[in-house]
All heavy atoms as a GROMACS GRO file, in nm:
protein
  600
    1MET      N    1   0.080  -0.116   0.000
    1MET     CA    2   0.000  -0.002   0.000
    1MET      C    3   0.084   0.128  -0.002
    1MET      O    4   0.040   0.229  -0.041
    1MET     CB    5  -0.092  -0.002   0.122
    1MET     CG    6  -0.195  -0.108   0.120
    1MET     SD    7  -0.346  -0.030   0.165
    1MET     CE    8  -0.457  -0.159   0.117
    2ALA      N    9   0.206   0.117   0.046
    2ALA     CA   10   0.290   0.234   0.050
    2ALA      C   11   0.344   0.262  -0.092
    2ALA      O   12   0.403   0.364  -0.114
    2ALA     CB   13   0.411   0.204   0.139
    3ASN      N   14   0.314   0.176  -0.185
    3ASN     CA   15   0.366   0.190  -0.321
    3ASN      C   16   0.263   0.248  -0.416
    3ASN      O   17   0.279   0.248  -0.537
    3ASN     CB   18   0.408   0.058  -0.372
    3ASN     CG   19   0.522   0.067  -0.474
    3ASN    OD1   20   0.569   0.178  -0.502
    3ASN    ND2   21   0.572  -0.044  -0.525
    4GLN      N   22   0.146   0.297  -0.366
    4GLN     CA   23   0.039   0.351  -0.449
    4GLN      C   24   0.075   0.489  -0.499
    4GLN      O   25   0.120   0.577  -0.419
    4GLN     CB   26  -0.094   0.357  -0.374
    4GLN     CG   27  -0.157   0.220  -0.345
    4GLN     CD   28  -0.284   0.234  -0.273
    4GLN    OE1   29  -0.315   0.335  -0.220
    4GLN    NE2   30  -0.356   0.127  -0.267
    5ALA      N   31   0.060   0.511  -0.622
    5ALA     CA   32   0.086   0.644  -0.682
    5ALA      C   33  -0.040   0.724  -0.692
    5ALA      O   34  -0.149   0.669  -0.712
    5ALA     CB   35   0.149   0.629  -0.818
    6GLU      N   36  -0.027   0.855  -0.680
    6GLU     CA   37  -0.144   0.941  -0.698
    6GLU      C   38  -0.178   0.949  -0.842
    6GLU      O   39  -0.093   0.940  -0.930
    6GLU     CB   40  -0.110   1.080  -0.647
    6GLU     CG   41  -0.085   1.087  -0.496
    6GLU     CD   42  -0.063   1.232  -0.458
    6GLU    OE1   43  -0.106   1.324  -0.525
    6GLU    OE2   44  -0.001   1.248  -0.350
    7PRO      N   45  -0.309   0.960  -0.875
    7PRO     CA   46  -0.350   0.972  -1.014
    7PRO      C   47  -0.287   1.099  -1.076
    7PRO      O   48  -0.291   1.201  -1.013
    7PRO     CB   49  -0.501   0.971  -1.008
    7PRO     CG   50  -0.537   1.002  -0.869
    7PRO     CD   51  -0.422   0.970  -0.782
    8VAL      N   52  -0.245   1.085  -1.196
    8VAL     CA   53  -0.187   1.197  -1.268
    8VAL      C   54  -0.288   1.244  -1.374
    8VAL      O   55  -0.345   1.158  -1.449
    8VAL     CB   56  -0.053   1.149  -1.338
    8VAL    CG1   57   0.005   1.267  -1.416
    8VAL    CG2   58   0.041   1.100  -1.232
    9ALA      N   59  -0.307   1.370  -1.382
    9ALA     CA   60  -0.401   1.427  -1.477
    9ALA      C   61  -0.339   1.407  -1.622
    9ALA      O   62  -0.225   1.432  -1.649
    9ALA     CB   63  -0.418   1.580  -1.459
   10GLN      N   64  -0.424   1.353  -1.705
   10GLN     CA   65  -0.386   1.331  -1.845
   10GLN      C   66  -0.400   1.463  -1.924
   10GLN      O   67  -0.487   1.540  -1.903
   10GLN     CB   68  -0.478   1.222  -1.908
   10GLN     CG   69  -0.462   1.092  -1.844
   10GLN     CD   70  -0.319   1.035  -1.857
   10GLN    OE1   71  -0.257   1.049  -1.959
   10GLN    NE2   72  -0.271   0.969  -1.751
   11PRO      N   73  -0.304   1.486  -2.019
   11PRO     CA   74  -0.323   1.605  -2.100
   11PRO      C   75  -0.450   1.605  -2.180
   11PRO      O   76  -0.489   1.503  -2.234
   11PRO     CB   77  -0.196   1.598  -2.194
   11PRO     CG   78  -0.108   1.497  -2.134
   11PRO     CD   79  -0.191   1.407  -2.049
   12VAL      N   80  -0.509   1.722  -2.192
   12VAL     CA   81  -0.633   1.732  -2.265
   12VAL      C   82  -0.610   1.833  -2.379
   12VAL      O   83  -0.562   1.942  -2.352
   12VAL     CB   84  -0.746   1.787  -2.174
   12VAL    CG1   85  -0.875   1.804  -2.250
   12VAL    CG2   86  -0.769   1.687  -2.059
   13ALA      N   87  -0.646   1.801  -2.498
   13ALA     CA   88  -0.630   1.893  -2.613
   13ALA      C   89  -0.742   1.994  -2.608
   13ALA      O   90  -0.860   1.963  -2.605
   13ALA     CB   91  -0.634   1.814  -2.743
   14MET      N   92  -0.701   2.122  -2.609
   14MET     CA   93  -0.800   2.232  -2.610
   14MET      C   94  -0.751   2.340  -2.706
   14MET      O   95  -0.662   2.414  -2.676
   14MET     CB   96  -0.819   2.293  -2.470
   14MET     CG   97  -0.878   2.194  -2.370
   14MET     SD   98  -0.889   2.263  -2.208
   14MET     CE   99  -1.012   2.389  -2.236
   15GLY      N  100  -0.810   2.348  -2.822
   15GLY     CA  101  -0.774   2.449  -2.919
   15GLY      C  102  -0.631   2.433  -2.967
   15GLY      O  103  -0.566   2.529  -2.997
   16GLY      N  104  -0.586   2.309  -2.982
   16GLY     CA  105  -0.452   2.288  -3.031
   16GLY      C  106  -0.345   2.288  -2.927
   16GLY      O  107  -0.232   2.255  -2.951
   17ALA      N  108  -0.376   2.324  -2.803
   17ALA     CA  109  -0.276   2.318  -2.690
   17ALA      C  110  -0.315   2.210  -2.594
   17ALA      O  111  -0.430   2.176  -2.582
   17ALA     CB  112  -0.278   2.457  -2.622
   18PHE      N  113  -0.217   2.161  -2.527
   18PHE     CA  114  -0.242   2.058  -2.426
   18PHE      C  115  -0.242   2.123  -2.291
   18PHE      O  116  -0.145   2.196  -2.257
   18PHE     CB  117  -0.141   1.946  -2.434
   18PHE     CG  118  -0.159   1.860  -2.557
   18PHE    CD1  119  -0.092   1.882  -2.671
   18PHE    CD2  120  -0.257   1.757  -2.549
   18PHE    CE1  121  -0.112   1.801  -2.783
   18PHE    CE2  122  -0.277   1.678  -2.665
   18PHE     CZ  123  -0.206   1.702  -2.780
   19VAL      N  124  -0.342   2.090  -2.212
   19VAL     CA  125  -0.352   2.144  -2.073
   19VAL      C  126  -0.349   2.031  -1.975
   19VAL      O  127  -0.429   1.940  -1.984
   19VAL     CB  128  -0.483   2.226  -2.059
   19VAL    CG1  129  -0.494   2.276  -1.914
   19VAL    CG2  130  -0.485   2.342  -2.156
   20GLU      N  131  -0.250   2.030  -1.890
   20GLU     CA  132  -0.242   1.925  -1.791
   20GLU      C  133  -0.305   1.963  -1.659
   20GLU      O  134  -0.347   1.878  -1.583
   20GLU     CB  135  -0.097   1.889  -1.766
   20GLU     CG  136  -0.030   1.821  -1.887
   20GLU     CD  137   0.112   1.780  -1.857
   20GLU    OE1  138   0.145   1.763  -1.738
   20GLU    OE2  139   0.181   1.745  -1.954
   21ASP      N  140  -0.314   2.090  -1.632
   21ASP     CA  141  -0.366   2.140  -1.507
   21ASP      C  142  -0.522   2.147  -1.512
   21ASP      O  143  -0.578   2.214  -1.597
   21ASP     CB  144  -0.310   2.277  -1.477
   21ASP     CG  145  -0.346   2.335  -1.343
   21ASP    OD1  146  -0.402   2.253  -1.261
   21ASP    OD2  147  -0.322   2.456  -1.320
   22VAL      N  148  -0.585   2.071  -1.428
   22VAL     CA  149  -0.732   2.067  -1.426
   22VAL      C  150  -0.792   2.200  -1.390
   22VAL      O  151  -0.890   2.243  -1.450
   22VAL     CB  152  -0.783   1.955  -1.327
   22VAL    CG1  153  -0.932   1.956  -1.322
   22VAL    CG2  154  -0.727   1.820  -1.373
   23GLU      N  155  -0.727   2.271  -1.299
   23GLU     CA  156  -0.776   2.406  -1.261
   23GLU      C  157  -0.771   2.502  -1.379
   23GLU      O  158  -0.861   2.582  -1.404
   23GLU     CB  159  -0.699   2.459  -1.144
   23GLU     CG  160  -0.748   2.594  -1.089
   23GLU     CD  161  -0.666   2.640  -0.968
   23GLU    OE1  162  -0.609   2.560  -0.901
   23GLU    OE2  163  -0.666   2.763  -0.949
   24ALA      N  164  -0.660   2.498  -1.454
   24ALA     CA  165  -0.645   2.583  -1.571
   24ALA      C  166  -0.747   2.548  -1.675
   24ALA      O  167  -0.804   2.636  -1.743
   24ALA     CB  168  -0.508   2.572  -1.626
   25GLN      N  169  -0.774   2.420  -1.690
   25GLN     CA  170  -0.879   2.378  -1.790
   25GLN      C  171  -1.016   2.432  -1.743
   25GLN      O  172  -1.092   2.477  -1.828
   25GLN     CB  173  -0.879   2.227  -1.795
   25GLN     CG  174  -0.983   2.171  -1.893
   25GLN     CD  175  -0.982   2.019  -1.896
   25GLN    OE1  176  -0.901   1.957  -1.831
   25GLN    NE2  177  -1.074   1.963  -1.973
   26ALA      N  178  -1.045   2.426  -1.616
   26ALA     CA  179  -1.175   2.478  -1.568
   26ALA      C  180  -1.185   2.625  -1.585
   26ALA      O  181  -1.292   2.681  -1.624
   26ALA     CB  182  -1.189   2.443  -1.418
   27ARG      N  183  -1.075   2.701  -1.565
   27ARG     CA  184  -1.076   2.846  -1.587
   27ARG      C  185  -1.094   2.879  -1.731
   27ARG      O  186  -1.167   2.970  -1.772
   27ARG     CB  187  -0.944   2.905  -1.542
   27ARG     CG  188  -0.934   2.928  -1.396
   27ARG     CD  189  -0.818   3.020  -1.357
   27ARG     NE  190  -0.694   2.983  -1.419
   27ARG     CZ  191  -0.599   2.911  -1.369
   27ARG    NH1  192  -0.616   2.858  -1.247
   27ARG    NH2  193  -0.486   2.883  -1.427
   28PHE      N  194  -1.032   2.794  -1.822
   28PHE     CA  195  -1.050   2.814  -1.971
   28PHE      C  196  -1.195   2.795  -2.006
   28PHE      O  197  -1.251   2.873  -2.084
   28PHE     CB  198  -0.960   2.717  -2.039
   28PHE     CG  199  -0.973   2.720  -2.190
   28PHE    CD1  200  -0.915   2.818  -2.264
   28PHE    CD2  201  -1.046   2.623  -2.253
   28PHE    CE1  202  -0.931   2.825  -2.401
   28PHE    CE2  203  -1.057   2.621  -2.393
   28PHE     CZ  204  -1.005   2.726  -2.463
   29VAL      N  205  -1.258   2.689  -1.960
   29VAL     CA  206  -1.399   2.665  -1.996
   29VAL      C  207  -1.490   2.766  -1.939
   29VAL      O  208  -1.582   2.817  -2.007
   29VAL     CB  209  -1.436   2.519  -1.945
   29VAL    CG1  210  -1.586   2.498  -1.959
   29VAL    CG2  211  -1.360   2.411  -2.016
   30ALA      N  212  -1.465   2.813  -1.820
   30ALA     CA  213  -1.543   2.918  -1.761
   30ALA      C  214  -1.533   3.052  -1.837
   30ALA      O  215  -1.626   3.123  -1.859
   30ALA     CB  216  -1.503   2.939  -1.616
   31HIS      N  217  -1.408   3.083  -1.885
   31HIS     CA  218  -1.385   3.203  -1.961
   31HIS      C  219  -1.458   3.191  -2.095
   31HIS      O  220  -1.518   3.292  -2.140
   31HIS     CB  221  -1.237   3.224  -1.980
   31HIS     CG  222  -1.200   3.355  -2.047
   31HIS    ND1  223  -1.233   3.474  -1.991
   31HIS    CD2  224  -1.151   3.380  -2.170
   31HIS    CE1  225  -1.194   3.576  -2.075
   31HIS    NE2  226  -1.149   3.515  -2.187
   32LYS      N  227  -1.454   3.080  -2.160
   32LYS     CA  228  -1.528   3.059  -2.288
   32LYS      C  229  -1.679   3.079  -2.266
   32LYS      O  230  -1.746   3.138  -2.351
   32LYS     CB  231  -1.496   2.925  -2.350
   32LYS     CG  232  -1.363   2.921  -2.412
   32LYS     CD  233  -1.340   2.794  -2.484
   32LYS     CE  234  -1.439   2.789  -2.603
   32LYS     NZ  235  -1.379   2.775  -2.735
   33ARG      N  236  -1.732   3.027  -2.155
   33ARG     CA  237  -1.872   3.044  -2.125
   33ARG      C  238  -1.906   3.189  -2.101
   33ARG      O  239  -2.009   3.237  -2.149
   33ARG     CB  240  -1.904   2.961  -2.003
   33ARG     CG  241  -2.057   2.941  -1.979
   33ARG     CD  242  -2.084   2.842  -1.867
   33ARG     NE  243  -1.980   2.740  -1.856
   33ARG     CZ  244  -1.924   2.706  -1.740
   33ARG    NH1  245  -1.965   2.759  -1.633
   33ARG    NH2  246  -1.832   2.616  -1.736
   34TYR      N  247  -1.820   3.263  -2.032
   34TYR     CA  248  -1.839   3.403  -2.005
   34TYR      C  249  -1.845   3.481  -2.136
   34TYR      O  250  -1.928   3.571  -2.160
   34TYR     CB  251  -1.725   3.458  -1.916
   34TYR     CG  252  -1.713   3.606  -1.915
   34TYR    CD1  253  -1.803   3.687  -1.849
   34TYR    CD2  254  -1.609   3.670  -1.986
   34TYR    CE1  255  -1.788   3.823  -1.845
   34TYR    CE2  256  -1.596   3.805  -1.985
   34TYR     CZ  257  -1.686   3.885  -1.912
   34TYR     OH  258  -1.672   4.020  -1.915
   35LEU      N  259  -1.747   3.452  -2.226
   35LEU     CA  260  -1.743   3.521  -2.359
   35LEU      C  261  -1.868   3.490  -2.438
   35LEU      O  262  -1.922   3.575  -2.509
   35LEU     CB  263  -1.620   3.483  -2.432
   35LEU     CG  264  -1.490   3.530  -2.378
   35LEU    CD1  265  -1.367   3.479  -2.457
   35LEU    CD2  266  -1.485   3.680  -2.373
   36ALA      N  267  -1.923   3.369  -2.431
   36ALA     CA  268  -2.047   3.338  -2.506
   36ALA      C  269  -2.164   3.416  -2.452
   36ALA      O  270  -2.242   3.471  -2.534
   36ALA     CB  271  -2.068   3.188  -2.492
   37TRP      N  272  -2.176   3.426  -2.323
   37TRP     CA  273  -2.286   3.505  -2.266
   37TRP      C  274  -2.273   3.653  -2.302
   37TRP      O  275  -2.370   3.722  -2.334
   37TRP     CB  276  -2.294   3.487  -2.115
   37TRP     CG  277  -2.374   3.369  -2.076
   37TRP    CD1  278  -2.328   3.253  -2.028
   37TRP    CD2  279  -2.514   3.353  -2.084
   37TRP    NE1  280  -2.427   3.168  -2.011
   37TRP    CE2  281  -2.544   3.223  -2.044
   37TRP    CE3  282  -2.616   3.436  -2.129
   37TRP    CZ2  283  -2.676   3.177  -2.038
   37TRP    CZ3  284  -2.750   3.393  -2.126
   37TRP    CH2  285  -2.775   3.263  -2.077
   38ARG      N  286  -2.148   3.701  -2.296
   38ARG     CA  287  -2.126   3.842  -2.333
   38ARG      C  288  -2.162   3.871  -2.479
   38ARG      O  289  -2.222   3.970  -2.509
   38ARG     CB  290  -1.980   3.880  -2.302
   38ARG     CG  291  -1.954   4.032  -2.312
   38ARG     CD  292  -1.814   4.066  -2.267
   38ARG     NE  293  -1.722   4.032  -2.376
   38ARG     CZ  294  -1.600   4.062  -2.378
   38ARG    NH1  295  -1.542   4.116  -2.273
   38ARG    NH2  296  -1.520   4.030  -2.478
   39ARG      N  297  -2.127   3.776  -2.562
   39ARG     CA  298  -2.156   3.789  -2.710
   39ARG      C  299  -2.308   3.790  -2.731
   39ARG      O  300  -2.358   3.858  -2.820
   39ARG     CB  301  -2.088   3.677  -2.780
   39ARG     CG  302  -2.097   3.693  -2.932
   39ARG     CD  303  -2.015   3.586  -3.009
   39ARG     NE  304  -2.043   3.452  -2.962
   39ARG     CZ  305  -1.946   3.376  -2.905
   39ARG    NH1  306  -1.826   3.425  -2.889
   39ARG    NH2  307  -1.974   3.253  -2.859
   40ARG      N  308  -2.381   3.718  -2.644
   40ARG     CA  309  -2.530   3.715  -2.662
   40ARG      C  310  -2.595   3.838  -2.603
   40ARG      O  311  -2.693   3.892  -2.661
   40ARG     CB  312  -2.588   3.593  -2.597
   40ARG     CG  313  -2.552   3.466  -2.666
   40ARG     CD  314  -2.615   3.347  -2.593
   40ARG     NE  315  -2.547   3.224  -2.633
   40ARG     CZ  316  -2.506   3.132  -2.550
   40ARG    NH1  317  -2.525   3.147  -2.420
   40ARG    NH2  318  -2.446   3.028  -2.593
   41LEU      N  319  -2.549   3.882  -2.486
   41LEU     CA  320  -2.617   3.990  -2.411
   41LEU      C  321  -2.580   4.125  -2.453
   41LEU      O  322  -2.662   4.222  -2.436
   41LEU     CB  323  -2.598   3.971  -2.261
   41LEU     CG  324  -2.659   3.854  -2.196
   41LEU    CD1  325  -2.631   3.843  -2.049
   41LEU    CD2  326  -2.812   3.858  -2.218
   42LEU      N  327  -2.456   4.149  -2.504
   42LEU     CA  328  -2.413   4.283  -2.534
   42LEU      C  329  -2.500   4.354  -2.635
   42LEU      O  330  -2.539   4.471  -2.619
   42LEU     CB  331  -2.266   4.278  -2.583
   42LEU     CG  332  -2.191   4.413  -2.581
   42LEU    CD1  333  -2.196   4.477  -2.444
   42LEU    CD2  334  -2.046   4.392  -2.623
   43PRO      N  335  -2.541   4.290  -2.750
   43PRO     CA  336  -2.632   4.356  -2.847
   43PRO      C  337  -2.766   4.388  -2.779
   43PRO      O  338  -2.824   4.498  -2.807
   43PRO     CB  339  -2.647   4.260  -2.956
   43PRO     CG  340  -2.532   4.166  -2.947
   43PRO     CD  341  -2.496   4.163  -2.803
   44VAL      N  342  -2.822   4.305  -2.697
   44VAL     CA  343  -2.952   4.334  -2.633
   44VAL      C  344  -2.941   4.452  -2.542
   44VAL      O  345  -3.024   4.543  -2.542
   44VAL     CB  346  -3.004   4.206  -2.556
   44VAL    CG1  347  -3.124   4.239  -2.474
   44VAL    CG2  348  -3.020   4.091  -2.648
   45VAL      N  349  -2.841   4.458  -2.466
   45VAL     CA  350  -2.818   4.575  -2.370
   45VAL      C  351  -2.796   4.706  -2.452
   45VAL      O  352  -2.848   4.809  -2.416
   45VAL     CB  353  -2.693   4.548  -2.279
   45VAL    CG1  354  -2.657   4.668  -2.204
   45VAL    CG2  355  -2.725   4.430  -2.184
   46ALA      N  356  -2.725   4.694  -2.564
   46ALA     CA  357  -2.699   4.815  -2.646
   46ALA      C  358  -2.834   4.870  -2.705
   46ALA      O  359  -2.857   4.989  -2.705
   46ALA     CB  360  -2.607   4.780  -2.759
   47VAL      N  361  -2.921   4.777  -2.755
   47VAL     CA  362  -3.048   4.820  -2.807
   47VAL      C  363  -3.134   4.882  -2.701
   47VAL      O  364  -3.194   4.990  -2.722
   47VAL     CB  365  -3.124   4.706  -2.878
   47VAL    CG1  366  -3.266   4.740  -2.903
   47VAL    CG2  367  -3.051   4.659  -2.999
   48ILE      N  368  -3.138   4.824  -2.582
   48ILE     CA  369  -3.218   4.882  -2.470
   48ILE      C  370  -3.163   5.018  -2.430
   48ILE      O  371  -3.244   5.113  -2.411
   48ILE     CB  372  -3.225   4.781  -2.357
   48ILE    CG1  373  -3.303   4.659  -2.390
   48ILE    CG2  374  -3.276   4.845  -2.232
   48ILE    CD1  375  -3.299   4.544  -2.292
   49ALA      N  376  -3.030   5.028  -2.421
   49ALA     CA  377  -2.974   5.161  -2.387
   49ALA      C  378  -3.001   5.259  -2.492
   49ALA      O  379  -3.038   5.382  -2.456
   49ALA     CB  380  -2.820   5.142  -2.367
   50PHE      N  381  -2.997   5.225  -2.621
   50PHE     CA  382  -3.029   5.320  -2.724
   50PHE      C  383  -3.175   5.367  -2.718
   50PHE      O  384  -3.198   5.488  -2.723
   50PHE     CB  385  -3.006   5.257  -2.860
   50PHE     CG  386  -3.052   5.343  -2.981
   50PHE    CD1  387  -2.982   5.454  -3.018
   50PHE    CD2  388  -3.173   5.310  -3.044
   50PHE    CE1  389  -3.025   5.532  -3.122
   50PHE    CE2  390  -3.218   5.388  -3.151
   50PHE     CZ  391  -3.142   5.497  -3.185
   51LEU      N  392  -3.267   5.277  -2.689
   51LEU     CA  393  -3.411   5.318  -2.680
   51LEU      C  394  -3.435   5.406  -2.560
   51LEU      O  395  -3.508   5.503  -2.566
   51LEU     CB  396  -3.495   5.192  -2.673
   51LEU     CG  397  -3.506   5.112  -2.802
   51LEU    CD1  398  -3.585   4.979  -2.778
   51LEU    CD2  399  -3.577   5.194  -2.910
   52LEU      N  400  -3.369   5.377  -2.445
   52LEU     CA  401  -3.383   5.459  -2.328
   52LEU      C  402  -3.328   5.601  -2.350
   52LEU      O  403  -3.389   5.697  -2.308
   52LEU     CB  404  -3.317   5.391  -2.207
   52LEU     CG  405  -3.392   5.268  -2.154
   52LEU    CD1  406  -3.310   5.204  -2.043
   52LEU    CD2  407  -3.532   5.305  -2.102
   53LEU      N  408  -3.213   5.608  -2.414
   53LEU     CA  409  -3.155   5.743  -2.438
   53LEU      C  410  -3.240   5.821  -2.538
   53LEU      O  411  -3.260   5.944  -2.524
   53LEU     CB  412  -3.011   5.724  -2.500
   53LEU     CG  413  -2.904   5.681  -2.395
   53LEU    CD1  414  -2.775   5.654  -2.464
   53LEU    CD2  415  -2.891   5.789  -2.287
   54TRP      N  416  -3.291   5.753  -2.638
   54TRP     CA  417  -3.386   5.818  -2.736
   54TRP      C  418  -3.505   5.870  -2.662
   54TRP      O  419  -3.548   5.984  -2.686
   54TRP     CB  420  -3.421   5.718  -2.842
   54TRP     CG  421  -3.518   5.758  -2.947
   54TRP    CD1  422  -3.559   5.887  -2.976
   54TRP    CD2  423  -3.584   5.674  -3.040
   54TRP    NE1  424  -3.650   5.883  -3.080
   54TRP    CE2  425  -3.669   5.754  -3.119
   54TRP    CE3  426  -3.583   5.539  -3.061
   54TRP    CZ2  427  -3.744   5.704  -3.223
   54TRP    CZ3  428  -3.661   5.484  -3.159
   54TRP    CH2  429  -3.739   5.564  -3.242
   55TRP      N  430  -3.566   5.789  -2.582
   55TRP     CA  431  -3.685   5.828  -2.506
   55TRP      C  432  -3.658   5.950  -2.417
   55TRP      O  433  -3.734   6.046  -2.410
   55TRP     CB  434  -3.737   5.707  -2.426
   55TRP     CG  435  -3.867   5.732  -2.354
   55TRP    CD1  436  -3.960   5.821  -2.374
   55TRP    CD2  437  -3.908   5.652  -2.236
   55TRP    NE1  438  -4.061   5.806  -2.284
   55TRP    CE2  439  -4.034   5.704  -2.197
   55TRP    CE3  440  -3.854   5.547  -2.168
   55TRP    CZ2  441  -4.103   5.651  -2.090
   55TRP    CZ3  442  -3.923   5.498  -2.063
   55TRP    CH2  443  -4.048   5.547  -2.026
   56GLN      N  444  -3.544   5.943  -2.344
   56GLN     CA  445  -3.507   6.052  -2.258
   56GLN      C  446  -3.480   6.175  -2.338
   56GLN      O  447  -3.522   6.286  -2.292
   56GLN     CB  448  -3.382   6.015  -2.179
   56GLN     CG  449  -3.339   6.124  -2.081
   56GLN     CD  450  -3.206   6.094  -2.010
   56GLN    OE1  451  -3.147   5.992  -2.039
   56GLN    NE2  452  -3.167   6.173  -1.920
   57ALA      N  453  -3.417   6.172  -2.452
   57ALA     CA  454  -3.393   6.294  -2.531
   57ALA      C  455  -3.523   6.354  -2.583
   57ALA      O  456  -3.536   6.478  -2.582
   57ALA     CB  457  -3.304   6.255  -2.647
   58VAL      N  458  -3.617   6.268  -2.626
   58VAL     CA  459  -3.740   6.322  -2.675
   58VAL      C  460  -3.820   6.392  -2.562
   58VAL      O  461  -3.873   6.504  -2.585
   58VAL     CB  462  -3.830   6.206  -2.734
   58VAL    CG1  463  -3.971   6.250  -2.761
   58VAL    CG2  464  -3.769   6.159  -2.861
   59VAL      N  465  -3.820   6.334  -2.445
   59VAL     CA  466  -3.892   6.397  -2.333
   59VAL      C  467  -3.822   6.521  -2.284
   59VAL      O  468  -3.879   6.626  -2.257
   59VAL     CB  469  -3.910   6.290  -2.217
   59VAL    CG1  470  -3.963   6.355  -2.097
   59VAL    CG2  471  -3.999   6.184  -2.263
   60GLN      N  472  -3.689   6.510  -2.264
   60GLN     CA  473  -3.611   6.619  -2.201
   60GLN      C  474  -3.608   6.744  -2.294
   60GLN      O  475  -3.620   6.858  -2.246
   60GLN     CB  476  -3.470   6.577  -2.172
   60GLN     CG  477  -3.388   6.680  -2.096
   60GLN     CD  478  -3.254   6.622  -2.051
   60GLN    OE1  479  -3.229   6.504  -2.073
   60GLN    NE2  480  -3.173   6.706  -1.993
   61PHE      N  481  -3.588   6.723  -2.425
   61PHE     CA  482  -3.575   6.834  -2.518
   61PHE      C  483  -3.702   6.872  -2.582
   61PHE      O  484  -3.708   6.959  -2.674
   61PHE     CB  485  -3.466   6.812  -2.619
   61PHE     CG  486  -3.328   6.791  -2.561
   61PHE    CD1  487  -3.263   6.672  -2.576
   61PHE    CD2  488  -3.268   6.891  -2.486
   61PHE    CE1  489  -3.135   6.651  -2.522
   61PHE    CE2  490  -3.145   6.872  -2.432
   61PHE     CZ  491  -3.077   6.754  -2.446
   62ASP      N  492  -3.814   6.804  -2.546
   62ASP     CA  493  -3.945   6.827  -2.601
   62ASP      C  494  -3.942   6.829  -2.754
   62ASP      O  495  -3.992   6.921  -2.815
   62ASP     CB  496  -4.002   6.960  -2.547
   62ASP     CG  497  -4.149   6.973  -2.574
   62ASP    OD1  498  -4.218   6.871  -2.578
   62ASP    OD2  499  -4.200   7.090  -2.588
   63ILE      N  500  -3.888   6.725  -2.810
   63ILE     CA  501  -3.877   6.705  -2.956
   63ILE      C  502  -4.016   6.670  -3.008
   63ILE      O  503  -4.083   6.580  -2.952
   63ILE     CB  504  -3.777   6.595  -2.993
   63ILE    CG1  505  -3.637   6.643  -2.937
   63ILE    CG2  506  -3.777   6.577  -3.139
   63ILE    CD1  507  -3.531   6.535  -2.957
   64LYS      N  508  -4.060   6.734  -3.111
   64LYS     CA  509  -4.190   6.717  -3.169
   64LYS      C  510  -4.193   6.578  -3.237
   64LYS      O  511  -4.102   6.527  -3.293
   64LYS     CB  512  -4.225   6.822  -3.272
   64LYS     CG  513  -4.220   6.963  -3.214
   64LYS     CD  514  -4.318   6.979  -3.103
   64LYS     CE  515  -4.310   7.116  -3.043
   64LYS     NZ  516  -4.348   7.119  -2.902
   65PRO      N  517  -4.315   6.510  -3.230
   65PRO     CA  518  -4.328   6.376  -3.280
   65PRO      C  519  -4.301   6.365  -3.433
   65PRO      O  520  -4.260   6.260  -3.481
   65PRO     CB  521  -4.475   6.337  -3.250
   65PRO     CG  522  -4.516   6.427  -3.141
   65PRO     CD  523  -4.434   6.557  -3.157
   66PHE      N  524  -4.326   6.470  -3.510
   66PHE     CA  525  -4.304   6.458  -3.653
   66PHE      C  526  -4.154   6.465  -3.684
   66PHE      O  527  -4.112   6.431  -3.796
   66PHE     CB  528  -4.378   6.565  -3.732
   66PHE     CG  529  -4.338   6.708  -3.696
   66PHE    CD1  530  -4.235   6.769  -3.765
   66PHE    CD2  531  -4.408   6.776  -3.602
   66PHE    CE1  532  -4.205   6.899  -3.738
   66PHE    CE2  533  -4.373   6.911  -3.571
   66PHE     CZ  534  -4.271   6.969  -3.641
   67ILE      N  535  -4.067   6.510  -3.588
   67ILE     CA  536  -3.922   6.511  -3.608
   67ILE      C  537  -3.862   6.380  -3.565
   67ILE      O  538  -3.789   6.313  -3.632
   67ILE     CB  539  -3.860   6.628  -3.535
   67ILE    CG1  540  -3.912   6.759  -3.592
   67ILE    CG2  541  -3.706   6.623  -3.539
   67ILE    CD1  542  -3.867   6.883  -3.518
   68ALA      N  543  -3.890   6.344  -3.442
   68ALA     CA  544  -3.843   6.218  -3.382
   68ALA      C  545  -3.945   6.171  -3.282
   68ALA      O  546  -3.949   6.208  -3.168
   68ALA     CB  547  -3.707   6.234  -3.310
   69PRO      N  548  -4.034   6.080  -3.322
   69PRO     CA  549  -4.134   6.026  -3.234
   69PRO      C  550  -4.072   5.947  -3.120
   69PRO      O  551  -3.969   5.885  -3.135
   69PRO     CB  552  -4.219   5.934  -3.322
   69PRO     CG  553  -4.136   5.905  -3.438
   69PRO     CD  554  -4.044   6.016  -3.451
   70SER      N  555  -4.138   5.953  -3.007
   70SER     CA  556  -4.090   5.880  -2.892
   70SER      C  557  -4.100   5.729  -2.919
   70SER      O  558  -4.197   5.684  -2.987
   70SER     CB  559  -4.174   5.914  -2.767
   70SER     OG  560  -4.138   5.835  -2.660
   71PRO      N  561  -4.008   5.649  -2.869
   71PRO     CA  562  -4.017   5.505  -2.895
   71PRO      C  563  -4.134   5.438  -2.825
   71PRO      O  564  -4.166   5.325  -2.859
   71PRO     CB  565  -3.883   5.453  -2.842
   71PRO     CG  566  -3.828   5.557  -2.752
   71PRO     CD  567  -3.886   5.685  -2.794
   72ILE      N  568  -4.198   5.504  -2.734
   72ILE     CA  569  -4.311   5.444  -2.665
   72ILE      C  570  -4.448   5.493  -2.717
   72ILE      O  571  -4.548   5.442  -2.679
   72ILE     CB  572  -4.308   5.467  -2.513
   72ILE    CG1  573  -4.312   5.610  -2.478
   72ILE    CG2  574  -4.185   5.399  -2.457
   72ILE    CD1  575  -4.334   5.639  -2.333
   73VAL      N  576  -4.447   5.586  -2.812
   73VAL     CA  577  -4.574   5.638  -2.868
   73VAL      C  578  -4.628   5.541  -2.969
   73VAL      O  579  -4.555   5.488  -3.059
   73VAL     CB  580  -4.550   5.775  -2.934
   73VAL    CG1  581  -4.671   5.821  -3.012
   73VAL    CG2  582  -4.512   5.878  -2.833
   74THR      N  583  -4.755   5.508  -2.955
   74THR     CA  584  -4.822   5.424  -3.054
   74THR      C  585  -4.880   5.507  -3.164
   74THR      O  586  -4.936   5.611  -3.138
   74THR     CB  587  -4.932   5.338  -2.986
   74THR    OG1  588  -5.027   5.429  -2.926
   74THR    CG2  589  -4.873   5.244  -2.881
   75PRO      N  590  -4.871   5.462  -3.289
   75PRO     CA  591  -4.922   5.544  -3.397
   75PRO      C  592  -5.074   5.544  -3.392
   75PRO      O  593  -5.143   5.448  -3.356
   75PRO     CB  594  -4.874   5.465  -3.523
   75PRO     CG  595  -4.828   5.334  -3.480
   75PRO     CD  596  -4.802   5.338  -3.332
   76GLY      N  597  -5.127   5.656  -3.434
   76GLY     CA  598  -5.273   5.662  -3.439
   76GLY      C  599  -5.326   5.786  -3.391
   76GLY      O  600  -5.354   5.884  -3.361
   0.00000   0.00000   0.00000
């Protein structure tokens, strides 16, 4: 029993590179997941920010609807 060796992490191919450290592999996967969420959410946040700034500008500067209608005004 004194002759038992600890398990050794096998190299894992990730993007052409080999990673032996399990913690580094976990960080790599977490970072890829973070980038995927950021790629999905950033355009949504940008559109919402644009609409809010547009709405605020129309209200604050009292812009007439025939020049720049408010994004919340319904036609009719």
